[in-house]
Kinemage of the C-alpha trace (Angstrom):
@kinemage 1
@onewidth
@group {chain A} dominant
@subgroup {mainchain}
@vectorlist {calphas} color= white
{ca met a 1} P 184.617 135.228 0.600
{ca glu a 2} L 187.583 134.340 -0.958
{ca asn a 3} L 188.299 131.685 1.331
{ca lys a 4} L 185.031 130.586 1.937
{ca ile a 5} L 182.733 128.176 0.048
{ca tyr a 6} L 179.313 129.763 -1.056
{ca leu a 7} L 177.804 126.748 -2.336
{ca ser a 8} L 178.285 122.692 -1.512
{ca val a 9} L 176.328 120.378 -4.443
{ca val a 10} L 175.871 117.171 -2.980
{ca val a 11} L 175.800 114.474 -5.563
{ca pro a 12} L 174.754 110.672 -4.096
{ca ala a 13} L 175.352 108.346 -6.702
{ca tyr a 14} L 175.180 104.234 -7.363
{ca lys a 15} L 175.338 102.566 -10.546
{ca glu a 16} L 175.588 105.641 -12.374
{ca lys a 17} L 178.920 105.082 -14.761
{ca glu a 18} L 176.849 106.162 -17.769
{ca arg a 19} L 175.182 109.286 -16.388
{ca ile a 20} L 177.373 110.782 -13.836
{ca gly a 21} L 179.401 112.587 -16.662
{ca ser a 22} L 176.983 114.676 -18.568
{ca asn a 23} L 175.472 115.115 -15.216
{ca leu a 24} L 178.768 116.822 -13.611
{ca leu a 25} L 179.065 118.753 -16.642
{ca glu a 26} L 175.846 120.067 -16.335
{ca ile a 27} L 176.424 121.249 -12.591
{ca glu a 28} L 180.027 122.658 -13.521
{ca asn a 29} L 178.435 124.859 -16.660
{ca phe a 30} L 175.714 125.972 -14.435
{ca leu a 31} L 177.695 127.049 -11.662
{ca asn a 32} L 180.787 128.465 -13.668
{ca thr a 33} L 178.645 131.237 -14.819
{ca lys a 34} L 178.136 132.540 -11.362
{ca asn a 35} L 179.995 134.594 -9.188
{ca phe a 36} L 180.517 132.492 -6.057
{ca thr a 37} L 182.760 129.906 -4.833
{ca tyr a 38} L 181.596 126.308 -4.859
{ca glu a 39} L 182.380 122.799 -4.102
{ca val a 40} L 180.748 119.750 -5.793
{ca ile a 41} L 180.834 116.340 -3.718
{ca val a 42} L 179.750 113.136 -5.488
{ca val a 43} L 179.364 110.187 -2.504
{ca val a 44} L 179.405 106.702 -4.188
{ca asp a 45} L 177.424 103.906 -1.987
{ca gly a 46} L 179.458 101.284 -2.666
{ca ser a 47} L 178.518 101.143 -6.338
{ca pro a 48} L 179.841 97.376 -7.827
{ca asp a 49} L 180.536 99.545 -11.079
{ca asn a 50} L 183.379 102.165 -11.718
{ca thr a 51} L 181.052 105.204 -10.854
{ca ala a 52} L 183.582 106.519 -8.759
{ca glu a 53} L 186.273 106.218 -11.047
{ca val a 54} L 184.184 107.780 -13.961
{ca ala a 55} L 183.264 110.547 -11.820
{ca gln a 56} L 187.225 111.115 -10.554
{ca asn a 57} L 188.213 111.125 -14.230
{ca tyr a 58} L 186.174 114.530 -14.384
{ca ser a 59} L 188.386 116.448 -12.024
{ca ser a 60} L 190.227 118.245 -14.477
{ca gln a 61} L 186.935 119.782 -15.912
{ca ile a 62} L 185.085 120.256 -12.642
{ca lys a 63} L 186.096 122.491 -10.286
{ca asn a 64} L 186.587 121.613 -6.869
{ca leu a 65} L 185.562 118.198 -7.286
{ca arg a 66} L 185.910 115.620 -4.237
{ca val a 67} L 184.659 111.888 -5.254
{ca ile a 68} L 184.196 109.986 -1.579
{ca asn a 69} L 183.967 105.949 -2.452
{ca asn a 70} L 182.393 104.195 0.153
{ca lys a 71} L 183.540 100.518 -0.580
{ca lys a 72} L 180.138 98.659 0.920
{ca asn a 73} L 176.561 99.865 0.142
{ca his a 74} L 174.922 101.547 3.128
{ca gly a 75} L 172.088 103.191 1.272
{ca lys a 76} L 170.643 106.493 0.007
{ca gly a 77} L 170.048 108.347 3.193
{ca tyr a 78} L 173.558 107.195 4.511
{ca val a 79} L 175.325 108.858 1.850
{ca val a 80} L 173.659 112.168 1.534
{ca arg a 81} L 174.033 112.476 5.248
{ca gln a 82} L 177.687 111.673 4.778
{ca gly a 83} L 177.638 114.385 1.914
{ca leu a 84} L 175.694 117.055 4.509
{ca leu a 85} L 178.255 116.417 6.987
{ca glu a 86} L 181.071 116.841 4.568
{ca ala a 87} L 179.904 120.004 3.139
{ca lys a 88} L 181.929 123.032 3.781
{ca gly a 89} L 179.522 125.792 1.989
{ca gln a 90} L 177.501 128.489 3.301
{ca tyr a 91} L 174.547 126.626 1.412
{ca val a 92} L 174.160 123.335 0.434
{ca val a 93} L 171.930 121.583 -2.361
{ca phe a 94} L 171.714 117.489 -2.882
{ca leu a 95} L 170.223 116.173 -6.226
{ca asp a 96} L 170.081 113.151 -7.990
{ca ala a 97} L 173.075 111.687 -10.037
{ca asp a 98} L 170.528 110.884 -12.651
{ca gly a 99} L 169.826 114.302 -13.224
{ca ser a 100} L 165.971 114.109 -12.947
{ca thr a 101} L 165.946 117.487 -11.042
{ca ser a 102} L 168.269 119.983 -12.578
{ca ile a 103} L 171.190 122.205 -11.033
{ca thr a 104} L 169.297 124.913 -12.392
{ca his a 105} L 166.720 125.000 -9.694
{ca val a 106} L 169.039 126.354 -7.367
{ca glu a 107} L 168.374 129.728 -8.957
{ca lys a 108} L 164.992 129.748 -7.174
{ca ala a 109} L 165.881 128.047 -4.263
{ca leu a 110} L 168.588 130.303 -3.229
{ca pro a 111} L 166.759 133.361 -2.881
{ca glu a 112} L 164.283 131.648 -0.705
{ca leu a 113} L 167.655 130.961 1.851
{ca glu a 114} L 168.959 134.407 1.582
{ca lys a 115} L 165.490 135.674 2.557
{ca gly a 116} L 165.420 133.611 5.768
{ca ala a 117} L 164.349 130.028 5.016
{ca asp a 118} L 166.993 126.969 6.035
{ca leu a 119} L 165.332 124.392 4.064
{ca val a 120} L 163.900 124.651 0.482
{ca val a 121} L 162.225 121.369 -0.371
{ca gly a 122} L 161.512 120.727 -4.397
{ca ser a 123} L 157.916 119.403 -4.742
{ca arg a 124} L 156.281 117.626 -7.991
{ca lys a 125} L 153.026 117.897 -6.440
{ca ile a 126} L 152.698 121.882 -5.714
{ca lys a 127} L 151.191 124.361 -8.210
{ca gly a 128} L 153.698 125.451 -10.791
{ca ala a 129} L 155.727 122.128 -10.738
{ca phe a 130} L 155.925 119.722 -13.962
{ca val a 131} L 156.540 116.395 -14.719
{ca gln a 132} L 158.035 115.957 -17.696
{ca ile a 133} L 158.504 112.324 -17.787
{ca his a 134} L 156.094 110.368 -15.506
{ca gln a 135} L 157.271 107.001 -13.519
{ca pro a 136} L 155.608 104.177 -14.710
{ca arg a 137} L 151.900 104.058 -13.240
{ca his a 138} L 152.617 101.369 -10.340
{ca arg a 139} L 155.286 103.359 -9.122
{ca glu a 140} L 153.123 106.418 -8.754
{ca ile a 141} L 150.085 104.668 -7.347
{ca met a 142} L 152.647 103.136 -4.406
{ca gly a 143} L 154.289 106.952 -4.203
{ca glu a 144} L 150.735 108.354 -3.833
{ca gly a 145} L 149.969 105.630 -1.059
{ca gly a 146} L 152.823 106.458 0.543
{ca asn a 147} L 152.719 110.210 0.713
{ca trp a 148} L 149.541 110.117 2.560
{ca leu a 149} L 151.023 107.886 5.039
{ca ile a 150} L 153.893 109.712 5.416
{ca arg a 151} L 151.597 113.101 5.766
{ca ile a 152} L 149.457 110.913 8.030
{ca val a 153} L 151.960 109.114 10.728
{ca leu a 154} L 154.020 112.320 10.987
{ca gly a 155} L 151.907 114.967 10.629
{ca leu a 156} L 153.466 116.718 7.706
{ca trp a 157} L 150.183 117.546 6.057
{ca ser a 158} L 151.307 120.410 3.953
{ca phe a 159} L 153.925 118.379 2.294
{ca pro a 160} L 152.627 116.473 -0.442
{ca asp a 161} L 155.872 115.323 -1.827
{ca thr a 162} L 158.648 114.498 0.748
{ca gln a 163} L 160.511 112.276 -1.545
{ca cys a 164} L 161.775 114.408 -4.215
{ca gly a 165} L 165.373 114.338 -4.706
{ca phe a 166} L 166.314 118.193 -4.697
{ca lys a 167} L 166.479 119.557 -1.190
{ca met a 168} L 168.700 122.758 -0.069
{ca leu a 169} L 169.558 124.040 3.126
{ca thr a 170} L 171.781 126.470 5.004
{ca gly a 171} L 175.226 125.043 5.767
{ca lys a 172} L 173.952 125.245 9.545
{ca ala a 173} L 170.607 123.384 9.097
{ca ala a 174} L 172.360 120.813 6.847
{ca his a 175} L 175.125 119.900 9.910
{ca glu a 176} L 172.417 120.317 12.811
{ca ile a 177} L 169.973 117.876 10.860
{ca ala a 178} L 172.378 115.392 9.195
{ca lys a 179} L 173.934 114.554 12.580
{ca arg a 180} L 170.864 113.719 13.821
{ca met a 181} L 169.940 111.354 10.994
{ca val a 182} L 169.630 107.611 11.408
{ca val a 183} L 167.568 106.519 8.105
{ca asp a 184} L 169.881 104.913 5.674
{ca arg a 185} L 167.562 104.163 2.967
{ca phe a 186} L 164.913 106.114 0.937
{ca gly a 187} L 162.715 107.115 4.231
{ca phe a 188} L 165.717 109.538 4.796
{ca asp a 189} L 163.777 112.238 3.057
{ca phe a 190} L 160.624 112.523 5.652
{ca glu a 191} L 163.451 112.260 8.387
{ca leu a 192} L 165.022 115.044 6.954
{ca ile a 193} L 161.615 117.324 7.220
{ca ile a 194} L 160.325 116.270 10.176
{ca leu a 195} L 163.674 116.795 11.965
{ca ala a 196} L 164.068 120.187 10.560
{ca lys a 197} L 160.658 120.928 12.009
{ca ala a 198} L 161.147 119.810 15.105
{ca leu a 199} L 164.381 121.958 15.723
{ca gly a 200} L 162.811 124.907 14.400
{ca phe a 201} L 164.088 125.738 10.887
{ca lys a 202} L 161.868 127.840 8.647
{ca ile a 203} L 160.982 125.424 5.662
{ca val a 204} L 159.229 126.682 2.332
{ca gln a 205} L 158.463 124.316 -0.798
{ca met a 206} L 159.377 124.867 -4.132
{ca pro a 207} L 158.071 123.551 -7.487
{ca val a 208} L 160.373 121.304 -9.433
{ca arg a 209} L 160.530 120.420 -13.102
{ca trp a 210} L 160.963 116.811 -13.013
{ca leu a 211} L 161.752 113.834 -15.368
{ca asn a 212} L 161.881 110.060 -14.476
{ca glu a 213} L 165.241 108.485 -15.398
{ca glu a 214} L 164.994 104.456 -16.162
{ca gly a 215} L 167.409 102.826 -13.963
{ca ser a 216} L 165.820 103.174 -10.224
{ca thr a 217} L 166.490 101.175 -8.034
{ca val a 218} L 162.732 101.372 -6.047
{ca ser a 219} L 161.044 98.064 -5.702
{ca leu a 220} L 158.156 96.666 -3.518
{ca thr a 221} L 160.473 94.631 -1.514
{ca gly a 222} L 164.496 94.822 -0.657
{ca pro a 223} L 166.444 96.835 1.009
{ca asn a 224} L 165.292 100.021 -1.113
{ca gly a 225} L 161.752 98.901 -1.450
{ca phe a 226} L 158.110 100.519 -0.494
{ca val a 227} L 158.089 98.089 2.503
{ca gln a 228} L 161.601 99.316 4.172
{ca val a 229} L 160.045 102.971 3.688
{ca leu a 230} L 157.436 102.120 5.697
{ca ile a 231} L 159.094 100.636 8.034
{ca asp a 232} L 161.581 103.578 8.448
{ca leu a 233} L 158.378 105.524 8.639
{ca phe a 234} L 157.389 104.216 12.012
{ca lys a 235} L 160.526 103.733 13.442
{ca thr a 236} L 160.947 107.438 12.654
{ca lys a 237} L 157.792 108.099 14.650
{ca gly a 238} L 159.099 105.682 17.283
{ca arg a 239} L 161.975 107.871 17.688
{ca leu a 240} L 160.365 111.273 17.994
{ca ile a 241} L 158.020 109.949 20.794
{ca met a 242} L 160.691 108.537 22.890
{ca gly a 243} L 162.876 111.132 22.280
{ca lys a 244} L 165.496 109.441 20.414
{ca tyr a 245} L 167.037 112.663 18.242
{ca lys a 246} L 167.651 114.629 21.511
{ca ile a 247} L 165.746 117.544 19.772
{ca lys a 248} L 166.876 121.065 21.118
{ca lys a 249} L 165.369 123.513 18.901
{ca val a 250} L 168.441 125.690 17.268
{ca lys a 251} L 166.849 128.722 15.691
């Protein structure tokens, strides 16, 4: 295992200059106690601030840190996909740069993968989950409505929370799924899950402890808006029906 990376941590980041440092240190402090090799990949999504520079400044404190700085903003789905394809680990986890779900969730997710799961989906809506700080009520209402539509349109009845920012995969699943993903914005989460399901990968859900952090770019309209998520939802359904994803079960 000396020459192989056991765990890749992918951190998508946009306008996170104030928070990226503390989250990277939390990740390093956690991983430094583990007896396995790892890498941390920060993928900056064309951020107008100096998020990339701030992250790079921690390279002396974070072992095996890589910062990918996209000059143009593409969307969270684009940079997560980019990070998954760049990851070299036997296992890959991605989590939000704001620390809303802690790296410590790896402790419970990793055994699930080692037992045979291919994808662990963090959920704020299943037994055992704890929402420490809630989002504003109007955003929670939009989220609830969106979750129901996702479940109905894609048939993901058993997934009450596809959009949680913590997911962990085997390296094989990460690459097989990511190379088929096309949704660049926030709809990428449900695309990832439905592709994993279609490809025959084993999926398990895991309750998370989650706290809302201010500074979200989610809104009703715009490229990161609720309306765009709905558009991407129906486009995803259309691609599935038309066979655009070139699905061939790999399990």
